[in-house]
N, C-alpha and C positions, 0 to 999 in steps of 0.2 A: 305351098307356102316355102320359103326362105329360112333356114334355121336361124334364130337370134341366139347371139351369146352375150348375155350380161354381165361382163367383167368389171367387178369393183375396184376402183383403184384408190389406193390410200396415197394420194401425194405430197402429204405432210402430215407432221406429227398430229394435228389436229383433228383429222377426219376422225371419226367415230368406229369404223370399220377398216381390220387390216387383214388381209389374206394370210393365210397358212401356206407358203409355196413349198411347191415340191419341184425337183430339179432333175434333169439329166445331164450327161456328158457328151459332147459330140467332138469326135477328133479333128483338130484345127490345123495342127504342125507337127510334125515327126521328126526322128531322127538324132534326138539330144541324149546321146548314149553315155556321157562323161558326167550325169547329174545335172539335172535343171535346178538352179538354186534361186530364179528371179524372174519376173516378167514385168516388163514396164514398157510404157509409151513415153514418146520424147515431144507430145503436142501434137503429133501429126496424125496419119492413119497406119503407120507400122508399129509393128511390136518389138521390142527387143528381149531376147533370152539369152540369160546368162547362164553356162555351166560352171560347175564348181571346180574344176580345172583350170581353170583361167579365158573362157573364150568367151565373146558375146556375139550372138548371129542377131540378124534383122529376119525377120518376118513378113510378109507384103501381107496386105488386106485379104488375099484369097487365099493364104496359109502356106505360100511358099516359101520357103527357107532359102534367102541368098546365098549362092556358093561360096562367096569371100566372106571373111569374117570381119565384123565390125572392128572387133579388138581381140588381139592376142596378146596376153601376159602370162602364158604358159610359164614361161623362165622367172617370174616373179613369184607365184603362187606355190603353198603347199597345201595337201599333197601332189604328190607327182601320179599317183594311180586312183583312181577313182573307185571307191568302195561305197555300195549303197548305207546312207544313215551316218554317215562321216560328219563330222561337224564343222569341218576347215574347209577353205577353198575362197573362190570369189563369191561372196555371199550378198555383196549390196549394190545397188545401181540405183543413181538419181540423176535425172537431168535438170539444167538449170532452168528455172522460171522464164528466163529469158534465152532459151536457147537457140530459139530462132535465128536471135542476133551475135550473142557472145559464143555459142557454139561448145559449151562447157558442158563436162558431165563428170559425174562421182561415183568413186566404187569404193567398196569396202572388204578388203582381203586379208587372208593369213600369210605372211611371207616365209621366208625359208629360215628365220633367224631362230633359235634356241627350239622353244616349242610350236613356235608359229605366232608371233607377234600381229595383234591387227593394226592395219594401215588402212588408212581414210586420205583419200588421194585424188587430185582432180586432173583429167584430161580435155583435150579439144578435140574436134572434128576437123579432118582435112579438108581439102578444096573438094574432096568426093565427100557429097553428104552420105554415103552408105560404107564409109571409110574413116574410122578415128586415127589420130595422128599418135601412133605407139610411142615416139620420143617426146610427147608433150607432157609427160608428168610432172605435178610437182604434188610432193607429198606434204597434207595438212596437218596428220596427226599418226602418231604410232603409239600404241598402248599395248606394255609387256602383257604378255599372257603365261601366267605361270603353268598352266596344263593346256591341254590339245581338245578340250571340249567346252561348253558355253561361251560361244563367241558371240552369241547373237547376229549382228551384221545387217540388220536392216537401215535404209538411207531413205528420208523421207522430206521434201521441200513442205513447210507449212504454207498456210497463206499469208504469215507475217514476211515470208522470204526465206526466213532462216533455217540451215540446216539440223534435222534431226536426226542424231544415230544412237541405235538399240545395241548396248554392249553388254556381254554376260558377266557372270560374276568371276570369270576365270578358272571355272572349271573344277577337277577332282567333284568329292560329292559331299553334299550338304553344306558348300561355301565355308571350307575350315578356318580359313583368316578373318571370315564376317566382314568381307570387302563390300558387298553390295549394302550395309548399314555403315560403311564408312565413308562420311563425306568428303575426306579428303583424295580418297581413290575414284577413278573412271569406273571401275568395272563394278558390273551390277546396276547398271545406271541408263538413263534415257539423256543424252547429250544435247546440248542446243547450241550451236556456233553460227556467226555470222560470217559465210565466205565470200562476201561482196564487200566488206567495209576494211580490206585492208589484209596484207598477206603474211602467214599463210591463211588465218582468219582471226576473228577479233571476237571479243565476247559481246553478248546482248545486253545492254545495261538494265535490262529486266531480270534478266537470270536469276533465280532466288540467292545464288552464293556469289555473286558478282561482286558485293561490296561487304561481303563479310568472310567469317572460315570457310573453308572448304573450296573443293574445285570448282573454279568459276562456270567451267564448260558445263555442270549439272544441272538438268532442269528436271529430273525426277528419279527417284532412288528405292531399292528395295524388290529390284527385279532380278529372278535367276537366269534366264536363258530367253530373253526375248526373240522368239522367233517368229517375225513377220509381225510388224504394224504398219498401220494405214491411217490417211485422214479421209473423213467424209468429205466427197468434193462439195457439197451442197451446205453442210454446217460446220464443216471444219473440225469436228470431233477428233479426239484420237482413239485408235482402236490398239490395243497392245496384246496380243497374242505370248503370254509365259510359259514356257515347257516346266513342269514340276517335277519333283524330285522321284518318289514311289509310290503316290498315291491320287496325289491331286493335279489337274492341270486347271489353267485359269486364263479368264480374258479379262483384260483391265481397262478400264473406259476413263478418258480424262474430256471434260467439256472443253469447248473451244474459248470459252471466256475464263478459263484456269490461268493463275497467275505463275503456275509451277510450284514445284516443291514436294509434289505428291510422293510419299512415301508407301510403295506396295506391299512391305510389309517383309520380304525375304532376308534373312534366314529364320528371323523370329517365328513366322508365319508361312506354311505352305495354303494358298487358297486362305480360308478361313480357319483352319486348323493349326493347332500348337506345332511346331516343329523343333526349333530350338530355342527357348526363351529367355535364356539366361543373358542378363542386364537389358531386357527389352521392357518395352510400356506394354500396358493393355492392349487387347487387338483393337478398343475403338480409337486408339491413336494413330493407327493405320488407315489408308484408303484400300477399303475391300475391293475385290474384283466383283465385276457386274455379272459375273456367272464363274464358276467352277464345276468341274466333274471327277469321278473318279476311275481310275483304270479298270476297276471291278466291275462296276455299273454299265461300261461302255466297250470293253475290250479295248482300249485306246490304251496310248502309252505318250503321245507327245503332240501338242496342239500346234497346228498349222495356222496361222494368221489369215485373215483374208480382207475384203472390202464391204463397204456398205454397198448396194447395189442402187445407181442413180442412173442407168440407163433407159431405153425407153420401148425396148424391143418385147419387154416382159414386165406389163404393170404389176402383175400380183407380185414378182421380187422385190418391188420398188421398197426402199428404206428398209430393208432388210441387211445385217451383216452375215456373210457366208464365211465359213471357216470350216476346218476339216481335223482330223487326227491320223498321223502317219500310220498308226498299226491298222485301225480298222476301217479305213477307209469310207467313213462316214462323212457327208455334208452337214452341216447344221446350219440353220438360219435362227437368229435373236433380232430382236429390236430393242431397244432401251425400255420398253413397256410391257414386254412380254416373255414368257419362259422360253427356252430355245426348242426347236422342234427337230428332228430328223429330217432333213429336206431329199435325200438319198443316199444310199451305202453302195459303194462300189468295191468290193474286198479285192484286196490285193493290190490296189493302184499305188499306195505309197504315195498319199497326195503332200508335195513337201512347199508347194508355193502357190499364191493367186496373184493374178494379173488382172489389169483393169486398161482397157485402150482409152483412145482419146474421148468417146463419146459413152464411157460408162459401162461399157457392156464387160462381163466379167470371162475370167479363163483360170483355169488350174493346171498344175503341170503334174505330172506322174514321174517319180524318181523309179518305178518299176519298170517301165517300157519306154522312157525317154519322149511322152507325147504331150502336146499342149493340147487341152480340152476347152471346147467353149462350153460354157454353163449356160444351159437352157431351161425355159419351164416347160413343165409336163400338165399345166394347166390344161383341162379339158376343153377340146373344141380351139384350142390354140390356132390351130390352122384356120380356122373361120372369122378369128377376128378382124383383120385384115380387109376383107369382104364385106363384112356384117356391123361391127361396131369400130367407129373412130374414138369416143372416148366416153368416159362413164365418170363423174364425181360425185362426190356427197358433202352438202352444206347445210348450214351454216356451222363455224364453227367460233365458241363450242356452242354446246346444244344439250337440250335436256331429255332425248330421245325422240324428238321431232326434227324432221330433215328432209329434203328433199334429194331425190336421187334425179341427176340431170345426165342422159345419154344421146349421144349423137350418131344415129343410126341411118344406114344405108338404104335400109329396108323396111317397110311397114308389115305388121303382122299383130300376134297377141303373146303373151308371155303372163304366166303365174307366177308370182313372186310369194316364197314363203320363208318366213325366219322363225326359227324355234332355239330354244335355249338349252342346256347341256341335258337338262331333265326331259327334254322334247317339248315342253310347254310350247304351243305356237302363240306368239305375239303379233304375228301379223300374216295374212293370207288374204290376196286380192289378185285377181286376173286384169290386167292392162292391155287396151288396144294401145299399139305403138305405132307411130308414122316415121317416115323416112326423114334424116333431119334431126333436130333437137327435140327432144321430149324431158319434160320436167314431171316428175312424179313424186308427191307428197307422200312420206311414210313416217307413222307415228308407232314408236315404240316407247309412249309413256308408261311409266311403273316399273319399266324392265332395268335390272341392275346392270352394272357394268361387270363382262364376263363372256365366256366364249358363246357363241351361236353359229346354229346352221342356217346357213341361205340355199334356198332348193330354188331353182327357177326351171319352170317346165314349158317346153314347146310342144306341137304335134310331133317334131322331130327326135325329141329326147328330153333327157332331165340333167341338170349338171348341180350337183352338191359340193360344196365350200363350206370350211368352217371359218370363222372370223373372231375377231375379237372386238365387243363393244366398250368403248372409253367414254366416259361422262365426266 
């Protein structure tokens, strides 16, 4: 009898079971020895990889790095020598939502003026789709940087068509001039600008300071060094990873229906802990992180933000936000409804950025060895999924513990499904005959509370154990 793998998929927040994924990294492209800083797609099947010193390379779908650079702005960027852990350089890249027709893309880099001011500039592709026009630069915004650290640098287009720009607090330590809380300063902020509304940019009318005091570009404030932010391609929610001072790292979350104006608390608070509260409001007046962790508890030092996985290759990863820490090599997974888990640990990698291709598969860049890895699931029996199981879903939504498990199987057989809670109490145990094609199996967990459960699936060829959280 063929081995049957039952893979529960949480395709939306309403499904009652959600897998705790574990991941591995598979080398995809190598040779980026001047500091990977960003991995981006342009809406097609290519990946664009930036190096901190000012180069952008193209990687084809097979992981081959094209020999010619897409863009070379080494003459504009500081520093000129790569140093692992350095915070300056070419830090952000975003392609226009209309790139296929307008050919515009945007970069964020530190220039050679003073300590290295932040520059947000627009470029255009040349007649060769694999080479940019290096002479097409139009500088949109230059932000004075009083120190050479805490530059942020992430650029992302929202579903509203506006360009979001993550800017650090200007550096030094402890935000000495309280720039992140100063609404007249662009430092320590998430900015939102309209790059399609007239040159070099215009202010969206709905920006929180557009019609009142404060810098009109500001969308959110109170961040220290927002190192990588991303939009969930399904929900349009914004995730912001903010590097902390000496103790705490944090992940901030902004719902897609936000009107902007969130204040994430720095320098008054580092995550949820008091930092320098002179002149500050109570903690409840600020937007708390969705998650924070300490250096001592994780051997971490600096959070690296990632993406919510919306690909199709690894269903158990679906809906989770994956992120890392530069120092400990761990890759974490979190959803808005769950406590983060360690999905994998890869000591010594110094993961500095994540990337997403045009179909939602995830990649992660190592600054330690200049390699872009593909993020893959280690789900038991993953190699059998394509041949045994086409799809599994759970419904209805919402429910009270009674639902249908619908499986689209290629082979007939038998499977024993057992569901137990964290204390070991078995709430469901039943053997099922399954046919090839669609199978609809009613499952009842009446009386079971929300929480973590283990689903055990036994066939004559083996046993699969996975942990899930039930949401009622």
